[in-house]
Structures are given as C-alpha cells and as structure tokens.
C-alpha positions in Angstrom: 84.6 78.5 62.8 86.5 78.5 66.1 90.2 78.0 66.0 92.6 77.3 68.8 96.1 78.0 67.7 99.3 77.3 69.7 102.3 79.5 68.9 105.7 78.2 69.9 108.1 81.0 70.8 111.7 81.4 71.9 113.0 84.5 73.7 116.4 85.8 72.6 116.8 87.5 76.0 115.3 87.0 79.4 111.6 88.0 79.8 111.1 89.9 83.0 108.2 88.9 85.3 106.5 92.3 85.0 106.0 91.7 81.3 104.4 88.3 81.8 101.0 89.7 82.5 97.7 89.6 80.7 97.8 93.1 79.4 101.2 92.6 77.9 100.1 89.5 76.0 97.0 91.4 74.9 99.3 94.1 73.5 101.5 91.5 71.8 98.5 90.0 70.1 97.4 93.4 68.8 100.9 94.0 67.5 100.8 90.7 65.6 97.4 91.7 64.1 98.5 95.2 63.2 101.5 93.8 61.4 99.2 92.4 58.7 96.0 94.6 59.1 96.4 97.9 60.9 92.7 98.7 60.6 91.8 95.4 62.3 94.4 96.0 65.0 92.9 99.4 65.8 89.4 98.0 65.8 90.3 95.2 68.2 92.1 97.7 70.5 89.0 99.9 70.7 86.4 97.2 70.9 84.4 97.3 74.1 82.0 94.4 73.8 82.7 90.7 73.9 85.9 90.1 71.8 86.2 87.4 69.2 89.5 86.1 70.6 91.0 84.7 73.7 94.7 84.4 74.8 96.6 82.2 77.3 99.4 83.2 79.6 102.9 82.2 78.3 103.7 78.6 79.2 107.2 77.0 79.4 107.7 73.8 77.5 109.1 71.1 79.7 111.4 68.6 77.8 110.3 65.8 80.1 106.6 66.6 80.0 104.4 63.8 78.7 101.2 65.9 78.5 100.0 69.4 79.0 99.3 70.1 82.8 95.7 70.8 83.7 96.4 73.9 85.8 98.5 76.4 83.7 101.0 79.0 84.8 99.8 82.6 85.0 102.3 84.2 87.4 106.1 84.1 87.4 108.3 85.1 90.3 111.5 85.1 88.1 112.4 85.9 84.6 112.1 83.3 81.7 115.6 82.7 80.5 116.8 83.4 77.0 116.5 80.3 74.8 113.6 78.8 76.7 111.0 77.2 74.5 107.5 78.4 75.3 104.0 78.2 73.9 101.1 80.6 73.8 97.5 79.8 72.9 95.4 82.2 70.7 91.8 81.2 70.0 89.6 82.9 67.4 85.8 82.6 67.4 85.0 84.5 64.2 85.7 83.2 60.7 86.1 86.8 59.4 88.8 87.4 62.0 90.8 84.3 61.1 90.6 85.0 57.3 91.9 88.6 57.8 94.9 87.1 59.7 95.6 84.4 57.1 98.7 86.2 55.9 100.1 86.2 59.5 99.6 82.5 60.0 101.0 81.5 56.6 103.9 83.9 56.4 105.4 83.8 59.9 109.1 84.7 59.6 111.1 82.7 62.2 113.8 85.4 62.0 111.5 88.3 62.7 111.6 89.4 66.4 108.4 90.4 68.3 108.7 92.3 71.5 107.5 91.5 75.1 109.0 94.3 77.2 112.7 94.5 76.2 112.8 90.9 75.2 112.8 89.8 71.5 110.6 86.7 70.8 110.8 84.5 67.8 107.8 82.5 66.6 109.2 79.1 65.5 106.0 77.2 64.8 102.2 77.4 64.9 100.1 74.3 65.7 96.4 74.1 64.8 95.7 70.4 65.2 95.7 68.4 68.5 98.2 65.9 69.6 98.9 64.0 72.8 101.2 66.7 74.1 99.2 69.7 73.2 95.4 69.4 73.6 94.9 73.2 73.4 95.4 73.2 69.6 92.4 72.4 67.4 90.0 73.8 64.8 86.4 72.8 63.8 83.5 74.4 62.2 80.5 75.4 64.3 78.4 73.1 62.2 80.7 70.1 62.9 80.9 71.1 66.6 77.2 70.9 66.8 76.8 67.7 64.7 79.4 65.8 66.6 78.0 66.7 70.0 76.6 63.8 72.0 72.8 63.3 72.3 73.1 61.1 75.3 76.0 62.3 77.5 74.5 63.7 80.7 77.8 64.2 82.5 79.8 67.4 81.8 83.1 67.9 83.6 85.3 71.0 83.3 88.8 72.1 84.4 89.3 75.8 85.0 92.9 76.0 84.0 93.6 79.7 84.7 91.7 81.8 87.2 88.1 82.2 86.1 85.7 84.9 87.3 82.3 86.1 86.3 80.3 89.4 86.3 77.2 89.3 88.6 75.3 92.6 88.2 77.7 95.4 89.1 80.3 93.2 90.8 82.5 90.1 90.2 82.2 86.6 91.6 84.6 83.7 91.4 82.0 81.0 92.1 81.3 78.9 89.0 77.6 78.4 89.3 75.6 76.7 86.6 74.2 80.1 85.3 77.5 81.9 85.4 79.4 79.2 83.5 76.8 78.1 80.9 75.4 81.6 80.3 78.9 82.7 79.4 79.3 79.8 77.0 75.8 80.3 75.6 76.3 84.1 75.0 79.4 83.5 73.0 77.9 80.6 71.0 74.9 82.6 70.1 77.1 85.6 69.0 79.4 83.7 66.7 78.0 80.3 65.7 75.0 81.4 63.5 72.9 78.7 65.3 71.1 80.2 68.3 70.3 78.1 71.4 67.6 79.0 73.9 68.6 80.2 77.3 66.2 77.8 78.9 68.2 74.7 78.0 70.6 75.2 81.0 67.8 74.9 83.5 68.2 71.0 83.4 71.8 71.3 84.6 72.8 70.7 88.2 76.3 70.6 89.8 77.3 67.1 90.9 81.0 67.6 92.0 83.4 70.4 92.6 86.9 70.8 93.7 87.8 74.5 93.1 89.5 77.2 95.0 90.0 80.9 94.5 93.2 82.5 93.2 94.2 86.1 93.1 96.0 87.6 90.0 97.7 90.9 90.6 99.6 93.3 88.4 100.7 96.9 88.8 97.2 98.2 87.8 94.6 95.7 89.1 93.6 92.7 91.1 91.5 89.9 89.7 89.9 87.0 91.8 89.0 83.8 90.0 88.7 80.1 90.6 90.8 77.2 89.4 90.1 73.5 89.7 87.4 71.0 88.6 83.6 71.0 88.5 81.0 68.6 87.1 77.4 69.1 86.1 74.7 66.6 85.3 71.6 66.8 83.1 68.7 65.6 85.2 65.1 64.8 84.5 63.3 63.9 81.3 65.2 65.8 78.6 64.9 65.7 74.8 68.0 64.4 73.0 68.1 67.7 71.1 68.5 69.6 74.3 71.3 67.2 75.5 73.0 67.7 72.2 73.0 71.5 72.5 74.3 71.4 76.0 77.1 69.1 74.9 77.9 71.4 72.0 78.3 74.2 74.5 80.6 72.1 76.7 82.8 71.2 73.7 82.9 74.9 72.7 84.5 75.8 76.0 87.9 74.9 74.7 87.8 77.8 72.3 85.8 80.5 74.0 86.7 80.1 77.6 84.4 81.3 80.3 83.9 84.5 82.3 85.9 87.7 82.3 89.3 88.7 81.0 89.6 85.8 78.5 91.5 88.1 76.1 94.1 88.5 78.9 94.7 84.8 79.7 92.0 84.3 82.3 89.0 81.9 82.0 90.8 79.1 80.1 88.4 76.1 80.4 88.8 72.6 79.1 86.2 69.8 79.1 87.3 66.6 80.7 85.9 63.2 79.8 86.9 61.1 82.8 83.8 60.5 84.8 85.3 61.1 88.2 87.5 64.0 89.0 87.7 63.4 92.8 91.4 62.3 92.6 92.5 65.3 90.6 95.0 67.3 92.5 94.9 71.1 92.3 98.1 73.0 92.8 99.1 76.5 92.0 102.0 76.6 89.6 104.6 79.2 90.7 
C-alpha cells in the first residue's frame, strides 16, 4: 500500500542553506526510522537498489497560500528563520516498511527535537489524507489504485515538481521521454504492487504536449541536472480497455513513487494533472 505522508515541522533556530539539501533530508529520515527501529534504519542506509521511500525538499508554509504550488522549492539562498512553519513529504511504497514505522507515526512527541544541521526541528502534525491545501498527502492500497483507474482516459498529464532526471545506460538524461518516464513508474509498480504489468503496454503512448526546462541542483558534493515543468502523453490506436486501465494506474501511482533518479533525496517529485490543457501553465524556478 503506498502512503504519502506530509509532516509539518517548526524549527526552533534558523536552518542554514547548506543543510537544506537532499542528502541532509535523507539523513533526517534515517534518523527518524532508527529512533523506532535501528535495524531497519541500518538496512535502509546500506540499501543499494531501488528504495521503498521517497522524500521531498523542505517547503515553507505560506499563510496566504490557497493551494500547494506546482513547482516546489528545492534550493534556498538564505536561512529558514526560527518559528517558520514548514512541511516535508515522505512517501512509502512498501506495506512492510509502513508497518515497522507505525510507532513513529502514532507516537510523535511534539516536544522532542530532531536535528537538521545545528537546528532543532519539532514535528507538530502528520497528515495522511488529502485536502484542498495539501494534495501531496494521501494513502491507498495497490488494489484500490488499480480498481479505481480509468478504462477510458487516453490523456495523461504530469507536472515535474522538482528536478527529474533519468539513467540512460551509463549516463544521465534530463529529457522526459515516454520510455524514461513510464519505465520508471512501471519498474516501481512491478516491484511493490504484487500485480505485474507488461512492459509492452507503454508502446501505445505518445507525447502530445510539453513545456519543460532543465534545472541544475548543486551541493558541496555533486551536481544533478533534471527537468521541471509539464508534459502530456496520449494513448493512440486501438487499445484494449484493460491496457488503458493499467496505464492510468501507473499515472496515478506517480504521486507516490515519483520518477527517475534521486527520489529519496527530494528529486523526481511528479504529480498527475487532470486539466486537459497545460499550455497556460507558467513555469518558474522558486528561489
């Protein structure tokens, strides 16, 4: 069962920009895990294959914000001040992982500090159901995700909300081709859902609109090039309703699993959009 959990946090002291990077959020998540299951924390730290969780960069809550912005913030030029209300998304793709962390979700102590650099963070709330202001929170079984998928919707639109890049042979690419996007979704679905889809189903998909651009993410150790923006695909030709249903299930699954590389470090956050025309969507880097 995939879970998309949003944790609300408040720092007791400023968070410096150098600690607002993917590897620091990865370390924070492993610290949370190890607090309730040291063995699991060590396993996730050493795991080399596709991991059963994804993370977002830290986001600042805006008091006047009516809805979550499409393009999220992944780089900060200044510190986040003490007392700033923030949110952080953690998604879990494996039932076993969620169940082993039940004690963490049920027994969050709002007075216990967690550390991001020198800053103390306090978790004030965890949201697991969607609302109009926070579409990143949700949970659904793989069975329901499949059963609720459309058998007729041939239009699939996605927003790449943080830089998204893919592995192509020995090198990386930031171009969201049909194969790179849907093979990424398909591989994670087949690994965790218990219902395997054929790789041939994506052959009926063709890009119909795109408005994406590259973005570079740097920290003290590495540089990552990905894309942000919007892209749409269409299912063309004579296609069985079952195939359309499976493709729509993959598209709906993107909310939880993301796409491409470095999803456990905040990259590759993808959200399906249901408006039929994204041509008027503006793309702007958040600084």
